[in-house]
Steps between C-alpha positions, in 0.01 A plus 500: 500500500767758599805361320312472172411871520861620537619731225846453351651797685355372829662159447829678435458704821448177699788313344735793546413496871565126524789437265700791362409872480646513149337185358299510178212280386584272209158339462164462666272203437138569590336163469177391665706451816703760688755713309845356433777755471859469385738779591861584424686568822875560489529318165308195625145393424267443795157338470209581732130415532290764674209369708251702701676460834832336415777500241685204354859546393669233296850644486530732799272591786625682810378396845280805538346477153149411613485788749642745246256373235199548730617851597527600132161345421351695793645823358339423163160364609447657841286383789292263283812288449563478875136419573492223242821353639378507857154365431569257213309179541279641778229658290 
């Protein structure tokens, strides 16, 4: 629901916070599932899948990636994002 609505520049904002402030997006695959993003970071390709409340990293993922991801998503989507996270599965 949230991840699928991310714009390209918002994905870049998130991945710069998680990986490398100078990274650039190489490609974005917007399938029926959550977006898959490949970035170039320090001359290396990194592959990520962005979910609503978590991020998968196939090449590199720092220990605080999930927390950083959720903070960036909160900046983008606001209180609705936090409410959906807190009350998921209880409605």
